[in-house]
C-alpha positions in Angstrom: 5.5 -22.1 9.8 5.5 -18.3 10.2 8.1 -15.6 10.5 7.8 -12.2 12.2 10.2 -9.7 13.7 13.3 -11.9 13.9 11.3 -15.0 14.9 11.0 -18.1 12.8 8.4 -20.6 14.1 7.9 -24.1 12.9 5.6 -26.9 14.1 7.2 -30.3 14.1 4.6 -32.9 15.1 3.1 -31.5 18.3 6.1 -29.3 19.2 6.6 -25.6 18.3 10.2 -24.7 17.5 11.2 -21.0 17.7 14.4 -19.5 16.3 15.5 -16.0 17.3 18.8 -14.5 16.3 20.0 -13.0 19.6 22.6 -10.8 17.8 19.9 -8.8 16.0 18.3 -5.6 17.3 15.1 -4.3 15.8 15.2 -0.9 17.5 13.9 0.8 20.6 10.5 -0.1 22.2 7.7 2.5 22.2 8.7 3.6 25.7 12.4 3.8 24.8 13.4 1.8 28.0 14.3 -1.3 26.1 15.6 -2.4 22.7 13.6 -5.1 20.9 15.3 -8.3 19.8 12.3 -10.2 18.5 8.5 -9.7 18.5 5.4 -11.3 17.0 3.9 -7.7 16.9 0.8 -8.9 18.8 -0.8 -12.3 19.0 -0.4 -14.7 16.1 -2.2 -18.0 15.7 0.0 -21.0 15.1 -0.9 -22.5 11.7 -2.9 -25.8 12.0 -3.5 -25.2 15.8 -5.8 -23.4 18.1 -2.8 -22.0 20.0 -2.1 -18.2 20.0 1.4 -16.9 20.5 2.4 -13.4 21.7 6.1 -13.0 22.2 8.5 -10.1 22.9 12.2 -10.5 23.5 14.2 -7.4 24.5 17.3 -6.1 26.3 17.4 -3.2 28.7 19.0 0.0 27.5 
């Protein structure tokens, strides 16, 4: 399991479960065009797997 930027990730068997609180806002993106809801802040390896996850969730300003 890992946690990053409003994302909780857990592997159950062969399935990755992600949890994101859609009510949270982490602040503006670097460009200022969007507001970040959740991010892995780059690519993260899923523990116990060779899978790499890179995720950004955002809303338009």
